[in-house]
N, C-alpha and C positions, 0 to 999 in steps of 0.2 A: 184736749185742745183740737179744734177743727183744722183741716188742711188749709194752707195758703193757696192763693190763686195759682202761684207757680206750681205747687205740688199737684193741684187738680189738673192743670194743663198737661203736666208731664204724664200723669196717670192716663188721661184720655188719649194722649198722643200714642202711647204704647199699647193701647187696647186694640184687639184684633177686629172688633166690631166696626162695620162701616155704616151702621144704622144710627141716624140722629135720634136723640131722645131729649126729654125735658131737662135732664141734668146738664147736658151740653148747653142748652139755651140760657140757663141761669149763669153758668160759668163764663160763657163767651160774652154775654152782656156786660158782666163785671170787668172782663179782660179788655174789651173794646173801650169801655169808659175810662179805664186806666191809661190806655194809649192816648185817647183824645185829651186827657188832662195832663199828660206828661209824667204820670206816676210810673209807668212801665216804658222802658226804652230797649230797642234792639241792640244797642251798644252804649256803653258809658265808660267814663274814665275811672279807673281804680288804681290808686297809688301812682297817679301820673301817667298811666298807660291805658289805652283803649282796649276794652274787653267786650267780646260778644256775649249777649244774653241769649243763648240758644233757645231757651224755653219760650222767649217772646216770639221768635220765628216759628216755633212749633205751634204756638197759639194761633198765629196768623194762618199757618197751613191747615190747622183744624177747621178754620172758617171755610176754606176751599173744599176740604174733605166732606163736610156735612152741609154746606150751603147748597141750596137748590136754585136753579135759574128762575128768575122772576122778572116780569115786565114792569118797570117803573114808569108810570105816566104822571108827569108833572103838569103838563098842559099840552095844547095842540101842537106847540112848536118843539118842546123838549120832552123826550122820553128815551128810555134805554132799557136794555136787558142785561142782567148780570146776576151773580150769586146774591141771594137776598141777605146774606151775611155782610155784604159790602156795598151798601147804598152810599150816596154822597153824604158828606159829613154835615151835621147841623153846626152852625156857627154861633148859636145863641149864647154859648158859654165863653166864646172868644172875647178877649179884652182889647177893645179899641183897635180892632183889626179892620183894614179896608180890603174888600174883595171887589175890585172894579168890574162892572158887568161886561160881558163879551165873550163867553165861551170857556171860562175856567171851571175845572172840576176838581174837587177835593174829596178824596175817598175817606170814609170813616176809618178810624184807627190812626189818624194823623194828628200830631200835636202842632198847633199854630200858636206861637207865642204872642205876647202883648206887643202892640204897635207894628205888627207885620203888615206890609203892603203887598198885594198880589195883583199884578197887571194881567189883562187878558191877551190871548188865551194862555192859560198855564194848566199844568196837570200835576197834582201832588198825590202820590200813591200811598197806600196803607203802610203803617209801620214807620213812616218818616217822621222826623222831628225838626221843626223850624223854630229857632230861637228868636228872642225879642228884637225889635227894631231892624228886622231883615227885610230887604226888598227883593221880591221874586218878580222879575220883569217878564215881558211878553214872550210867548213861545218857549217858556222854560219847562223842562220836565224834572221833577224831583222823584227819583225812583224809590221803589219799596225799601223801607228800612234805612234810607240815607239819613245821616245825622248832620244837620245844618245849624251852625252856631248863631250867635247874636251879632248884630251890627254888620251884616254881610250883604253885599250886592251880588245877586245872581243875574248877570246881564242878559239881554234878549238873545234867544236862540240857544241858550246853554242847556246841555243835558247832563244830569247827575244820575249815574247808573244805579240800578237797584239790584238787590240780591235777596232771595229767600232760601235757596238751596245751593250748596249744603248748609245746614243750619248753623254750622260752626264758622262759616265764612264771614269775615269782617265786612260791613257795608262801607260805602264811601262816606268819609267824614270831612267836613269843612269846618275848621275851628273859627272862633270869634275873630271879627275885624278883618276878614279876608275879602278880597275883591276878585270875582270871577268874571272875566271879560266876555264879550259877546261871542256866540257860536263856539264856545268851548265844549269839550266832552271829557268828563271825569268818570272813570269806570274802575271796576274790579278791585274795590276795597282801598283805593288810593286815599291817603290822608294828607290834607292840605292844612298845614299848621297855622297857628294864630298870626294874623297880620299879613299873610302872603298875598301877592298880586299875581293872578294868572292872566296873561295877556290874551287878547282876542284871538280866537282860532286855535288855541292850544289844546292838544289831546294828551291826556294822562291815563295810562293803563299800566298793568303789571308787566307788560312786555316791552314798554318803551323806556329807554334810559333817559335820564336828565343830566346834562353836563353843566357842572357848576364852574363857571369861568372865574369866579372870585376866589373860591377855596380850592380850585384845581382838583376836583374829584368827580367821579361819576356816581350818580345815585341810581340804584336799581332795586327792583323788588326781588325777593328770593323766596324759596320754598318756606311758607309759613310767615313770611315777613312782607308787608305791603310796601308799595312805593310811598315814600314819605317826603313831602316838600317841606323844607325847613321854614321856621318862623321868619316872616318879613322878606322872604325871597321873592324876586320879581322874575317870573318865568315867561318866556316867549317861544313861539314855534321856531324850529331850526331843522337842519339836516346834516348828515355826515356821510362821507364817501364810503361806498362799498368796496373794500379792499381785499375781500376774501374770495372773490369770484372773478375770473379772468374776463368774462364777457362784460360784467358790470364795470370793471376797471377800464376796459377798452372803450366803453361808451360813456364814461364819466358819470355813471349813475350814483345817485345819493338816496339815502333812506331817512325817514322822518325821525326827529328826536326833539326833546325839550331842552332849552338852554336857560340857565339862571344868569342873567346879565348884570344883576346888581342886587343889593339888599336895600330894602326900603329905608329912606331917610326922611327928614322932616318935609322936604319938598314933595316927595312921592306921596307921603301921608296926606298932605294938604290937597293934592290932586285927586285923591281917592275918597275924600270925606263925603259921606252921604248928605244930601240936602235935607235939613230938618223939615223944610216945608212940605216934603213928600209924605211925612209921617202923619198919622191920624192925630187930630188935636183932642186934648182933654176937655176943651171948651165945647159947649153944645153948639150944634150947627142948625140954624133955622132956615137955611136956604132950601129951595126946592130944586 
């Protein structure tokens, strides 16, 4: 029996040679096709828990190891220089996806699910996964390997952090039915669970605690464990006093934190429902 794509990637990654060869071209083409089609993912749920597929990150890194700088000339207005292993992604195989014109770039190796809407300008990096019926609004960054679920609204100006190295690090994960408000920043492997609402301007990282007012607990990341926002939590920006430093106490200084002010109810759910009219229609469009 021949080697699987995973086994071939692992073998090439461990090889000492830095020289590109025909074998790499064949393996990498199959690997990128698998990413574009959603067959391979940088992370996936196993027995209810999110696990990193380190071999996928290794495959992406191989593209940078063996890729050569190439000038891509689309027309007189749009051209760029990048590794020839990572051109912009063809959307011919995407199902009912809207990519509104105006400066959006989608790098190959990104999965774009059915009925996704991408407003300009947005940037979607390689290894990312975007589930069906998700809206990627203007000025949104979806970083490398980030896993974005279905029925999600990534509001304007939001940044979803990426991660390639170390290969075992969990990427940012946004589960189904979440709403991420405008100008949010979600980084360092944070997991936003199903149905959560992240209020505008909220920053979530592994070093920022989140205070749950409803359940009276502090949510933190720890060594080997990411920051996890509970299902249906409504998180807003907040601050807490600095009590461990005399100068800070004397001057009334505070430091940033996140606050869970409630858990989503029917009223909140109705307010965060995405407009169906924004989605691509299955009916043919004869307008010009």
